C-alpha positions as CSV (number, residue, x, y, z in Angstrom):
1,M,-151.6,27.1,39.9
2,G,-148.0,26.6,40.7
3,A,-147.4,24.9,37.3
4,E,-149.0,27.7,35.5
5,S,-146.9,30.1,37.4
6,A,-143.8,28.1,36.3
7,G,-144.9,28.0,32.7
8,R,-145.3,31.6,32.6
9,E,-141.9,32.4,34.1
10,T,-140.0,34.9,31.9
11,A,-136.2,35.2,31.1
12,P,-134.0,36.5,33.9
13,W,-133.1,39.6,32.0
14,A,-136.8,40.4,31.2
15,V,-137.9,43.8,32.5
16,K,-140.3,43.6,35.3
17,A,-142.4,46.3,36.8
18,F,-141.3,47.4,40.1
19,S,-141.5,50.4,42.4
20,P,-139.2,53.2,41.9
21,P,-135.8,52.2,43.6
22,S,-133.7,54.1,45.9
23,D,-130.5,55.9,44.6
24,V,-128.2,52.9,45.2
25,L,-130.6,50.6,43.6
26,A,-131.0,53.0,40.7
27,K,-127.3,52.9,39.9
28,L,-127.3,49.1,40.0
29,W,-130.3,49.0,37.8
30,A,-128.6,51.3,35.3
31,A,-125.5,49.1,35.2
32,R,-127.6,46.0,34.6
33,N,-129.3,47.6,31.7
34,E,-126.0,48.5,30.1
35,L,-124.7,44.9,30.5
36,C,-127.8,43.6,28.9
37,Q,-127.4,45.9,25.9
38,S,-123.7,44.8,25.5
39,L,-124.7,41.1,25.5
40,E,-127.2,41.9,22.8
41,K,-124.6,43.5,20.6
42,T,-122.2,40.5,21.1
43,R,-124.8,38.1,20.0
44,A,-125.4,40.2,16.9
45,L,-121.6,40.3,16.2
46,G,-121.3,36.5,16.6
47,N,-124.0,36.1,14.0
48,Q,-122.1,38.3,11.6
49,L,-118.9,36.3,12.1
50,N,-120.6,33.1,11.3
51,E,-121.7,34.6,8.1
52,A,-118.2,35.8,7.3
53,N,-116.7,32.4,8.0
54,K,-119.1,30.8,5.6
55,R,-118.0,33.3,2.9
56,L,-114.2,32.6,3.6
57,Q,-114.6,28.9,3.4
58,M,-116.3,29.4,0.0
59,F,-113.1,31.5,-1.1
60,Q,-110.7,28.9,0.2
61,D,-112.4,26.2,-1.8
62,R,-112.0,28.3,-4.9
63,L,-108.1,28.9,-4.2
64,S,-107.1,25.2,-3.7
65,P,-106.5,24.5,-7.4
66,V,-104.4,27.7,-7.7
67,R,-102.2,26.5,-4.7
68,R,-101.7,23.1,-6.2
69,S,-100.6,24.6,-9.5
70,L,-97.9,26.8,-7.7
71,L,-96.2,23.9,-5.8
72,P,-93.8,22.9,-8.7
73,L,-92.6,26.5,-9.0
74,Q,-91.9,26.7,-5.2
75,E,-89.9,23.4,-5.3
76,K,-87.9,24.6,-8.3
77,S,-87.1,27.9,-6.5
78,K,-85.8,26.0,-3.5
79,I,-83.6,23.8,-5.7
80,T,-82.2,26.9,-7.5
81,E,-81.4,28.6,-4.2
82,S,-79.6,25.4,-2.9
83,L,-77.6,25.1,-6.2
84,T,-76.6,28.7,-6.0
85,Q,-75.3,28.2,-2.4
86,R,-73.4,25.0,-3.5
87,I,-71.8,26.6,-6.5
88,N,-70.7,29.6,-4.4
89,K,-69.3,27.2,-1.8
90,T,-67.4,25.4,-4.6
91,L,-66.1,28.5,-6.3
92,E,-64.8,30.1,-3.1
93,P,-61.9,27.6,-2.4
94,A,-61.3,27.2,-6.1
95,M,-60.7,31.0,-6.3
96,Q,-58.4,30.8,-3.2
97,V,-56.3,28.2,-5.0
98,L,-56.1,30.2,-8.1
99,K,-55.1,33.3,-6.1
100,M,-52.3,31.2,-4.5
101,F,-50.9,30.5,-7.9
102,D,-50.8,34.2,-8.4
103,V,-48.8,34.5,-5.1
104,V,-46.3,31.8,-6.4
105,S,-45.8,33.9,-9.5
106,K,-45.0,37.0,-7.5
107,I,-42.6,35.0,-5.3
108,R,-40.8,33.7,-8.4
109,V,-39.5,37.2,-9.1
110,R,-37.9,37.4,-5.6
111,L,-36.3,34.0,-5.9
112,V,-34.7,34.6,-9.3
113,K,-31.9,36.4,-7.3
114,E,-29.1,34.6,-5.6
115,P,-29.2,34.0,-1.8
116,R,-25.9,35.8,-1.3
117,D,-27.5,39.1,-2.6
118,D,-30.1,39.2,0.2
119,F,-30.0,36.1,2.3
120,D,-32.8,37.1,4.8
121,G,-35.1,38.2,2.0
122,Y,-34.4,35.1,-0.1
123,L,-35.1,32.9,2.9
124,A,-38.4,34.7,3.7
125,A,-39.5,34.3,0.1
126,L,-38.6,30.6,0.2
127,I,-40.7,30.2,3.3
128,Q,-43.6,31.9,1.7
129,L,-43.2,29.6,-1.4
130,E,-43.1,26.5,0.8
131,E,-46.3,27.6,2.5
132,A,-47.9,28.3,-0.8
133,V,-46.9,25.0,-2.3
134,D,-48.1,23.2,0.8
135,Y,-51.4,24.9,0.5
136,L,-51.7,24.0,-3.2
137,K,-50.8,20.4,-2.5
138,H,-53.6,20.0,0.1
139,N,-56.3,22.1,-1.7
140,S,-55.8,21.8,-5.5
141,I,-57.2,18.3,-5.9
142,V,-60.0,19.0,-3.5
143,A,-61.0,22.2,-5.4
144,I,-60.9,20.3,-8.7
145,N,-63.1,17.5,-7.3
146,W,-65.6,20.1,-6.1
147,L,-65.7,21.9,-9.4
148,Q,-66.2,18.7,-11.3
149,E,-69.1,17.7,-9.1
150,A,-70.7,21.2,-9.6
151,V,-70.4,21.0,-13.4
152,A,-71.6,17.5,-13.5
153,Y,-74.6,18.4,-11.3
154,L,-75.5,21.4,-13.5
155,N,-75.3,19.3,-16.6
156,Y,-77.4,16.6,-14.9
157,T,-80.1,19.1,-13.8
158,G,-80.1,20.7,-17.3
159,S,-79.3,24.1,-15.8
160,T,-79.9,27.0,-18.1
161,D,-77.4,29.3,-16.2
162,T,-74.8,29.2,-19.0
163,V,-72.8,32.1,-17.5
164,R,-72.3,30.2,-14.2
165,L,-71.5,27.0,-16.0
166,R,-68.9,28.7,-18.2
167,R,-67.2,30.2,-15.1
168,L,-67.1,26.8,-13.5
169,N,-65.6,25.2,-16.6
170,E,-62.9,27.9,-16.9
171,S,-61.9,27.5,-13.3
172,L,-61.8,23.8,-13.6
173,A,-59.6,23.9,-16.8
174,T,-57.2,26.3,-15.1
175,L,-56.7,24.1,-12.0
176,Q,-56.4,20.9,-14.1
177,S,-53.6,22.5,-16.2
178,Q,-51.7,23.6,-13.1
179,Q,-52.1,20.1,-11.6
180,A,-51.1,18.2,-14.7
181,G,-47.4,18.1,-13.8
182,G,-48.0,16.6,-10.4
183,A,-47.7,18.0,-6.9
184,H,-44.0,18.8,-7.2
185,E,-44.8,20.9,-10.3
186,L,-47.4,23.1,-8.7
187,D,-44.9,25.9,-8.6
188,G,-43.4,25.2,-12.0
189,G,-40.2,23.7,-10.3
190,L,-39.5,26.9,-8.5
191,L,-39.1,25.3,-5.1
192,V,-36.6,22.7,-6.3
193,T,-34.6,25.5,-8.0
194,A,-34.7,27.7,-4.8
195,L,-33.5,24.8,-2.6
196,G,-30.8,24.1,-5.1
197,K,-29.6,27.7,-4.8
198,L,-29.5,27.3,-1.0
199,E,-27.3,24.2,-1.4
200,K,-25.1,26.1,-3.8
201,E,-24.8,28.9,-1.2
202,F,-23.9,26.5,1.5
203,K,-21.1,25.1,-0.6
204,R,-19.9,28.6,-1.4
205,L,-19.8,29.6,2.2
206,I,-17.8,26.6,3.5
207,S,-15.4,26.9,0.5
208,E,-14.7,30.6,1.0
209,H,-14.5,30.6,4.8
210,S,-12.7,27.3,5.5
211,Q,-8.9,26.9,5.9
212,P,-6.7,24.1,7.3
213,I,-5.9,24.1,11.0
214,E,-2.2,24.8,11.7
215,L,-1.0,22.1,14.1
216,P,2.1,22.2,16.2
217,E,4.5,19.2,16.4
218,Q,3.4,18.6,20.0
219,M,1.3,20.2,22.7
220,A,2.8,23.2,24.3
221,P,4.0,22.5,27.8
222,R,1.5,23.7,30.4
223,E,2.6,26.1,33.0
224,S,1.4,25.9,36.5
225,N,-2.0,27.5,37.2
226,S,-2.6,28.0,33.5
227,P,-5.4,26.4,31.5
228,P,-4.5,23.7,29.0
229,S,-4.3,24.4,25.3
230,S,-7.4,23.6,23.4
231,E,-8.8,23.7,19.9
232,L,-9.8,27.4,20.6
233,D,-6.2,28.3,20.2
234,Y,-5.8,26.7,16.8
235,L,-9.2,26.3,15.1
236,V,-10.1,29.0,12.6
237,S,-13.9,29.0,13.0
238,Y,-16.5,30.4,10.7
239,P,-17.4,34.1,11.3
240,P,-20.6,34.4,13.3
241,Q,-22.7,35.6,10.4
242,V,-21.5,32.9,8.1
243,L,-22.1,30.2,10.8
244,Q,-25.6,31.5,11.3
245,K,-26.3,31.2,7.6
246,L,-24.9,27.7,7.5
247,Q,-27.1,26.6,10.4
248,T,-30.2,28.1,8.8
249,I,-29.5,26.4,5.4
250,I,-29.0,23.0,7.0
251,E,-32.1,23.4,9.1
252,K,-34.1,24.5,6.1
253,L,-32.8,21.6,3.8
254,A,-33.3,18.9,6.5
255,G,-35.2,16.0,5.0
256,N,-34.5,17.1,1.4
257,V,-32.1,15.6,-1.1
258,H,-30.2,18.8,-1.0
259,Y,-29.5,18.3,2.7
260,Q,-27.4,15.2,2.2
261,R,-25.5,16.9,-0.6
262,C,-24.6,19.7,1.8
263,V,-23.5,17.2,4.4
264,D,-21.3,15.5,1.8
265,A,-19.9,18.8,0.7
266,Y,-19.1,19.7,4.3
267,Q,-17.4,16.4,4.9
268,D,-15.4,16.6,1.6
269,T,-14.2,20.1,2.4
270,R,-13.2,19.4,6.0
271,L,-11.5,16.1,5.0
272,V,-9.3,17.8,2.5
273,L,-8.4,20.4,5.1
274,C,-7.7,17.8,7.7
275,E,-5.4,16.1,5.3
276,E,-3.6,19.3,4.7
277,S,-3.2,19.8,8.4
278,L,-1.8,16.3,8.8
279,K,0.7,16.8,6.0
280,A,2.4,19.4,8.2
281,L,2.9,16.7,10.9
282,D,4.3,14.3,8.3
283,V,2.6,11.1,9.5
284,R,3.7,9.0,6.6
285,Y,6.1,7.0,8.8
286,M,3.1,5.1,10.0
287,N,2.0,3.9,6.6
288,N,2.1,0.1,6.1
289,V,3.4,-0.6,9.6
290,T,2.6,-4.1,11.0
291,P,3.9,-6.1,13.9
292,K,6.3,-7.9,11.6
293,T,7.7,-4.7,10.0
294,V,8.2,-3.2,13.5
295,N,10.6,-6.0,14.3
296,S,12.8,-5.0,11.3
297,I,12.9,-1.3,12.0
298,P,16.2,-0.1,13.4
299,W,15.9,0.7,17.1
300,D,16.9,4.4,16.8
301,D,14.3,4.8,14.0
302,L,11.7,3.1,16.0
303,Q,12.4,5.3,19.1
304,N,11.9,8.4,17.0
305,M,8.7,7.0,15.4
306,V,7.2,6.1,18.8
307,E,8.1,9.5,20.2
308,K,6.5,11.3,17.3
309,W,3.4,9.0,17.5
310,A,3.0,9.8,21.2
311,Q,3.3,13.6,20.6
312,Q,1.1,13.7,17.5
313,L,-1.7,11.5,19.0
314,E,-2.2,14.1,21.6
315,V,-2.2,16.9,19.0
316,I,-4.7,15.3,16.7
317,V,-7.1,14.3,19.5
318,K,-6.9,17.5,21.6
319,M,-6.6,20.0,18.8
320,L,-7.5,18.7,15.3
321,Y,-10.5,16.5,16.1
322,T,-11.6,18.4,19.1
323,G,-11.8,21.4,16.9
324,E,-13.5,19.5,14.1
325,R,-16.1,18.2,16.6
326,R,-16.8,21.7,17.8
327,L,-17.2,23.1,14.3
328,A,-19.4,20.2,13.1
329,R,-21.5,20.6,16.3
330,Q,-22.0,24.3,15.6
331,V,-22.9,23.9,11.9
332,F,-25.3,21.0,12.4
333,K,-26.5,21.6,16.0
334,N,-30.1,22.2,14.8
335,V,-30.5,18.8,13.2
336,G,-29.4,16.6,16.1
337,Q,-26.3,15.2,17.7
338,A,-26.3,12.0,15.6
339,V,-25.6,14.0,12.5
340,W,-22.5,15.8,13.6
341,V,-21.2,12.8,15.5
342,E,-21.4,10.7,12.3
343,I,-19.7,13.6,10.3
344,L,-16.9,13.6,12.9
345,Y,-16.5,9.8,12.6
346,D,-16.2,10.0,8.8
347,L,-13.6,12.8,9.2
348,A,-11.5,11.2,12.0
349,E,-11.8,7.4,11.3
350,P,-9.1,7.1,8.5
351,E,-6.4,8.9,10.5
352,M,-7.4,7.5,13.9
353,D,-7.2,4.0,12.3
354,T,-3.7,4.7,11.1
355,F,-2.6,5.9,14.6
356,L,-4.3,3.0,16.4
357,R,-2.8,0.4,13.9
358,F,0.6,1.8,14.6
359,G,0.1,1.4,18.3
360,E,-1.3,-2.0,17.9
361,S,1.7,-3.1,15.8
362,V,4.2,-1.8,18.4
363,A,2.3,-3.5,21.2
364,A,2.2,-6.8,19.4
365,S,5.8,-6.8,18.2
366,E,8.6,-8.9,19.7
367,R,9.3,-7.9,23.2
368,S,12.7,-6.6,24.3
369,P,13.8,-4.6,27.4
370,E,14.5,-1.4,25.5
371,K,10.9,-1.3,24.3
372,L,9.7,-0.9,27.9
373,C,10.5,2.8,27.9
374,K,8.7,3.4,24.6
375,L,5.6,1.4,25.7
376,L,5.4,3.5,28.8
377,E,5.7,6.6,26.7
378,M,2.8,5.4,24.5
379,Y,0.7,4.6,27.6
380,E,1.3,8.0,29.1
381,S,0.3,9.7,25.9
382,M,-2.8,7.6,25.5
383,E,-3.8,8.1,29.2
384,K,-3.5,11.9,28.7
385,C,-5.8,11.7,25.7
386,E,-8.3,9.1,27.1
387,H,-10.6,11.7,28.6
388,S,-10.5,13.8,25.4
389,V,-11.2,10.7,23.3
390,I,-14.3,9.9,25.4
391,Q,-15.5,13.4,25.1
392,V,-14.6,14.1,21.5
393,F,-15.7,10.8,20.0
394,D,-19.0,10.4,21.9
395,G,-22.2,9.1,20.4
396,Q,-23.0,5.8,18.8
397,A,-21.3,6.5,15.5
398,C,-17.9,6.9,17.2
399,G,-18.2,3.9,19.4
400,E,-15.7,1.9,17.3
401,I,-13.0,4.5,17.8
402,R,-13.6,4.5,21.6
403,S,-13.6,0.7,21.7
404,R,-10.3,0.4,19.7
405,Y,-8.7,3.1,21.8
406,R,-9.5,1.3,25.1
407,E,-8.4,-2.0,23.6
408,L,-5.1,-0.5,22.6
409,L,-4.6,0.8,26.1
410,K,-5.0,-2.7,27.4
411,Q,-2.6,-4.1,24.9
412,I,0.1,-1.6,25.8
413,V,-0.4,-2.3,29.6
414,Y,-0.1,-6.0,28.9
415,A,3.0,-5.6,26.7
416,A,4.7,-3.2,29.1
417,G,4.0,-5.4,32.1
418,K,5.2,-8.5,30.3
419,T,8.3,-6.7,29.0
420,F,9.2,-5.6,32.5
421,W,8.9,-9.1,34.1
422,D,10.7,-10.7,31.1
423,I,13.8,-8.7,31.8
424,D,14.7,-11.3,34.4
425,D,14.6,-14.1,31.8
426,W,16.3,-11.9,29.2
427,I,19.3,-11.4,31.5
428,K,19.7,-15.1,32.0
429,E,19.8,-15.6,28.2
430,Q,22.6,-13.1,27.6
431,K,25.9,-14.6,26.5
432,E,28.3,-11.7,27.0
433,G,31.7,-12.9,27.9
434,V,34.0,-11.3,30.4
435,S,36.8,-8.8,29.7
436,L,40.4,-9.8,30.5
437,D,40.8,-6.6,32.6
438,G,38.0,-7.4,34.9
439,R,36.0,-4.3,34.0
440,V,32.2,-3.9,34.5
441,M,30.2,-5.9,32.1
442,Q,28.3,-4.0,29.5
443,L,25.2,-5.9,30.4
444,C,25.5,-4.9,34.0
445,S,26.0,-1.3,33.0
446,W,23.1,-1.3,30.6
447,V,20.6,-3.0,32.9
448,V,21.3,-0.8,35.9
449,N,21.4,2.5,33.9
450,Y,18.3,1.6,31.8
451,L,16.3,0.7,34.9
452,G,17.3,3.9,36.5
453,Y,16.4,5.8,33.3
454,V,13.0,4.2,33.1
455,I,12.2,4.8,36.8
456,A,13.4,8.4,36.6
457,L,11.1,9.1,33.6
458,F,8.1,6.9,34.5
459,P,8.1,6.1,38.2
460,I,4.3,6.4,38.6
461,T,3.4,5.1,35.2
462,L,5.4,1.9,35.5
463,S,4.0,1.2,39.0
464,K,0.5,1.8,37.7
465,V,0.9,-0.4,34.7
466,L,2.3,-3.2,36.8
467,R,-0.7,-2.9,39.2
468,I,-3.2,-3.0,36.4
469,A,-1.5,-6.0,34.8
470,Q,-1.4,-7.8,38.1
471,S,-5.1,-7.1,38.7
472,W,-5.9,-9.1,35.5
473,E,-4.2,-12.2,37.0
474,G,-6.8,-12.7,39.7
475,E,-6.8,-13.0,43.4
476,G,-4.5,-16.0,43.5
477,A,-1.6,-14.3,41.8
478,E,1.6,-13.4,43.7
479,D,1.6,-9.9,45.0
480,K,4.5,-8.3,43.2
481,G,5.0,-4.6,42.8
482,L,7.7,-2.4,41.3
483,P,10.2,-2.7,44.2
484,E,9.9,-6.5,44.1
485,G,10.3,-6.6,40.4
486,L,13.4,-4.4,40.5
487,A,15.0,-6.5,43.2
488,L,14.3,-9.7,41.2
489,I,15.9,-8.2,38.1
490,L,19.0,-6.9,39.9
491,N,19.4,-10.1,41.9
492,T,19.3,-12.1,38.7
493,L,21.9,-9.7,37.3
494,E,24.1,-10.3,40.3
495,G,23.8,-14.0,39.9
496,L,24.8,-13.7,36.2
497,V,27.9,-11.6,37.3
498,E,28.9,-14.3,39.8
499,T,28.4,-17.0,37.1
500,R,30.6,-15.1,34.6
501,A,33.3,-14.5,37.3
502,K,34.0,-18.3,37.3
503,E,35.4,-17.8,33.8
504,F,38.5,-16.1,35.3
505,H,41.3,-18.6,36.2
506,D,43.1,-16.0,38.3
507,P,41.2,-15.8,41.7
508,A,42.4,-12.2,42.3
509,L,41.1,-11.1,38.9
510,R,37.8,-12.9,39.6
511,H,37.4,-10.8,42.8
512,I,38.3,-7.6,40.9
513,F,35.6,-8.4,38.4
514,L,33.0,-9.1,41.1
515,M,34.1,-6.0,43.1
516,N,33.8,-3.8,40.0
517,N,30.3,-5.1,39.0
518,M,28.9,-5.2,42.5
519,Y,30.2,-1.7,43.3
520,Y,28.8,-0.4,40.0
521,I,25.4,-1.8,40.8
522,R,25.5,-0.5,44.4
523,N,26.7,2.9,43.4
524,R,24.3,3.5,40.5
525,V,21.3,2.2,42.5
526,K,22.2,4.4,45.5
527,N,22.6,7.5,43.4
528,N,19.6,7.2,41.1
529,A,15.8,6.7,41.3
530,L,16.2,3.0,42.1
531,G,17.6,3.6,45.6
532,P,14.4,4.7,47.3
533,L,12.5,1.8,45.8
534,L,15.1,-0.9,46.7
535,G,15.8,0.5,50.1
536,E,18.9,0.9,52.3
537,D,19.0,-2.8,53.3
538,W,19.3,-4.0,49.8
539,I,22.0,-1.4,49.0
540,S,23.9,-2.3,52.2
541,E,23.8,-6.0,51.3
542,V,25.4,-5.3,47.9
543,G,28.0,-3.1,49.7
544,R,29.0,-6.0,51.9
545,K,29.6,-8.1,48.8
546,V,31.9,-5.4,47.5
547,S,33.9,-5.4,50.8
548,T,34.0,-9.2,50.9
549,N,35.4,-9.4,47.4
550,A,37.9,-6.6,48.2
551,L,39.3,-8.5,51.1
552,K,39.4,-11.7,49.1
553,Y,41.3,-9.9,46.3
554,Q,43.9,-8.6,48.8
555,R,44.4,-12.0,50.2
556,E,44.6,-13.8,46.8
557,A,46.8,-11.2,45.1
558,W,49.2,-10.0,47.8
559,Q,49.6,-12.6,50.5
560,Q,51.8,-14.7,48.2
561,V,54.0,-11.6,47.6
562,L,54.2,-10.7,51.2
563,Q,55.0,-14.2,52.3
564,H,58.6,-13.6,51.1
565,L,59.0,-10.8,53.7
566,N,58.4,-13.0,56.7
567,S,61.1,-13.4,59.3
568,D,61.3,-17.1,59.2
569,G,64.9,-18.2,59.7
570,L,66.0,-14.8,60.7
571,K,64.9,-14.4,64.3
572,G,66.1,-16.7,67.0
573,S,68.4,-18.5,64.7
574,S,71.9,-19.7,65.6
575,S,73.1,-19.3,62.2
576,S,75.9,-16.9,61.3
577,K,75.6,-13.4,60.2
578,S,76.6,-14.4,56.7
579,G,73.9,-17.0,56.6
580,S,71.3,-14.4,57.6
581,R,72.6,-12.1,55.0
582,D,72.1,-14.8,52.4
583,L,68.6,-15.5,53.6
584,V,67.7,-11.8,53.4
585,R,69.1,-11.6,49.9
586,Q,67.0,-14.6,49.0
587,K,63.8,-13.2,50.5
588,L,64.3,-9.8,48.8
589,R,65.0,-11.4,45.5
590,A,61.8,-13.5,45.7
591,F,59.8,-10.5,46.8
592,N,61.1,-8.4,44.0
593,A,60.2,-11.1,41.5
594,A,56.8,-11.7,42.9
595,F,56.0,-8.0,43.2
596,D,57.1,-7.2,39.7
597,E,55.1,-10.1,38.3
598,T,52.0,-9.1,40.2
599,V,52.4,-5.4,39.2
600,Q,52.9,-6.4,35.6
601,I,49.8,-8.5,35.6
602,Q,47.6,-6.2,37.5
603,S,48.7,-3.1,35.6
604,K,46.4,-4.5,32.8
605,W,43.4,-4.7,35.1
606,L,40.9,-1.9,35.3
607,I,38.9,-0.4,38.2
608,A,37.0,2.4,36.4
609,E,35.3,3.8,39.5
610,K,37.6,6.3,41.1
611,D,36.4,5.9,44.6
612,L,36.6,2.1,44.4
613,R,40.1,2.3,42.7
614,D,41.4,4.8,45.3
615,G,40.0,2.7,48.2
616,T,41.5,-0.5,46.8
617,L,44.9,1.0,46.2
618,A,44.9,2.5,49.6
619,A,44.2,-0.9,51.1
620,V,46.9,-2.6,49.0
621,T,49.4,0.1,49.8
622,Q,48.6,-0.2,53.5
623,M,49.0,-3.9,53.2
624,V,52.3,-4.0,51.2
625,V,54.3,-0.9,51.9
626,P,54.4,-1.1,55.8
627,A,55.3,-4.7,55.6
628,Y,58.1,-4.0,53.2
629,R,59.3,-1.0,55.2
630,S,59.3,-3.1,58.4
631,F,61.3,-5.9,56.8
632,L,63.9,-3.4,55.6
633,G,64.0,-1.8,59.0
634,H,64.7,-5.1,60.7
635,F,67.0,-6.8,58.2
636,G,68.2,-4.1,55.8
637,S,71.3,-3.5,58.0
638,L,72.7,-6.9,57.0
639,L,73.2,-5.5,53.5
640,E,74.6,-2.1,54.6
641,G,78.3,-1.4,53.6
642,R,78.0,-3.7,50.7
643,G,76.9,-1.3,48.0
644,R,76.4,-3.7,45.3
645,D,74.2,-5.9,47.5
646,S,72.2,-2.9,48.6
647,D,71.4,-1.8,45.0
648,K,71.0,-5.3,43.8
649,Y,68.6,-6.6,46.4
650,I,66.9,-3.5,47.7
651,K,65.3,-2.7,44.3
652,Y,62.7,-0.3,45.6
653,T,62.4,2.1,48.4
654,P,59.1,2.1,50.3
655,E,58.2,5.4,48.6
656,I,58.9,4.0,45.1
657,L,56.9,0.9,46.0
658,E,54.0,3.1,47.0
659,T,54.2,5.1,43.7
660,I,54.2,1.9,41.7
661,L,51.2,0.6,43.5
662,G,49.4,3.9,43.0
663,D,49.5,3.4,39.2
664,L,47.7,0.1,39.3
665,F,44.2,-0.6,37.9
666,G,44.4,2.0,35.1
667,G,43.9,-0.7,32.5
668,N,46.9,0.0,30.2
669,N,45.3,-2.2,27.6
670,A,41.8,-0.9,28.2
């Protein structure tokens, strides 16, 4: 029974009979009924969709052959679209290149004019031309390659777009014709012509605005607290606007063949102007000078040449080439220091070589004492210029000038130091004889005065040169400075004087000679620049030698005369009055003869120095006259009353004797 009940079970949504529900149940029952109706409708719609799907499948099966027949057309459309994009991409840069050729044509009109007419406008057009040419160089070949590929592709694909193909061929032909002359002909040679005009303008500007620098014979003396003269006082520079144009042209032409032509033109122009400036200084005296020819130049001429050299060296370094350096640096400042340094070297090297060769020739010539002064003058001039030489001729290109300059300074130091120390040996080699009047030797006068002259002019310079030269000898060298050197030279001179004095046979004249020379040395040293260097002790020692020779002279010259005035045989004698009278007569006769002979001989002798002469005469007078007066006072009475004896034997009064003595040493035969 249960099974039967199960077999008869109905669907869940089947309507069953039931008792009338309450209100709530009635609402629920109504909702259930609506849901059941909706489900029925959905099932019916699903059945309709299944039928529609069957019909669509039938249509799709019918459209497949149509779709397969349209595939080639779709592929061809895609290829055509891609080709169009590629051709457009190719034509765009090609058209830009062609437009740039049009720009070049327009620039040509502006560059036909000369730069001097509108320099700024010309320069702007040139810049535009350079940019255009650069663009064409980088893009013309690329555009041609692209066009060739596009044409080749169209031909390969058998394109029927004849209009497009014609445009491509025309563009390709135009670019190929423009490119045919090479990259440098992209502008039809306009850029080369334009740069050539800039070169021409550069040459015109430096030609019209350059003039030689007027140089003085020597640097103006510098007043205290005033700045030194410089090239600014003498250099005629380019006007600011001209200088700016020159700088712009050089910078624009850098790396181009026209650039070197401008550099060469600048150098040629400035070199001619430098030569004109140097003509005013007249530096021809240095031509063909060598160490050998220096030895044959007369001394006065050589002095003048060295003096001019020292003055002119300072002028050309501090004015001419300092100015040229400043000008070259201004014009070529935008292309680097190496450029204007090399330009300066090319300008300065010929004349600096002449000046340095002259200095080298003088330094290497035969040494003689008189050259010491000129060597020191050269050293001073070079030392003054040394800082300027280092500053003006800086840079690698001018290294040779700086090196030769320093080497010449060393040569002059060596030559000056050797010349000074060789004066000692030079004195020993002199063969000057003595004068018969006992005067000062010319050698003695020359050496003392020359040394005083050198020390007065170059006290610091000579001392510095000697120190430098000594420093080169090493630590083991004898420490000799300027005072020691002067003492050595003058001591050697004294020794030579003493040696020459032995040539006199008359001892009295020998001492006059020694006294003259020693006094001259002492007096000149004491009263000139040598005194402070040699010191009071040295001067006093020479003074003692003067005094010693003065005493020896008095003894040698006058003791033999005065010995006739002694009282031997006249005092304490038992002889008669007549015998004493005869002895007095004999003594006076001998005195008169000896006095006359001595005066006659010594009247030819010379003591040129007034103080020495007056002192010597005073000493002789003090020695002779009192002795003579005393003798007459004691024994003259023996001759009184005998007029002839008095006049005959008393030849001179003491006053006359004093007058005669006072006329000695004038050098009657001098």
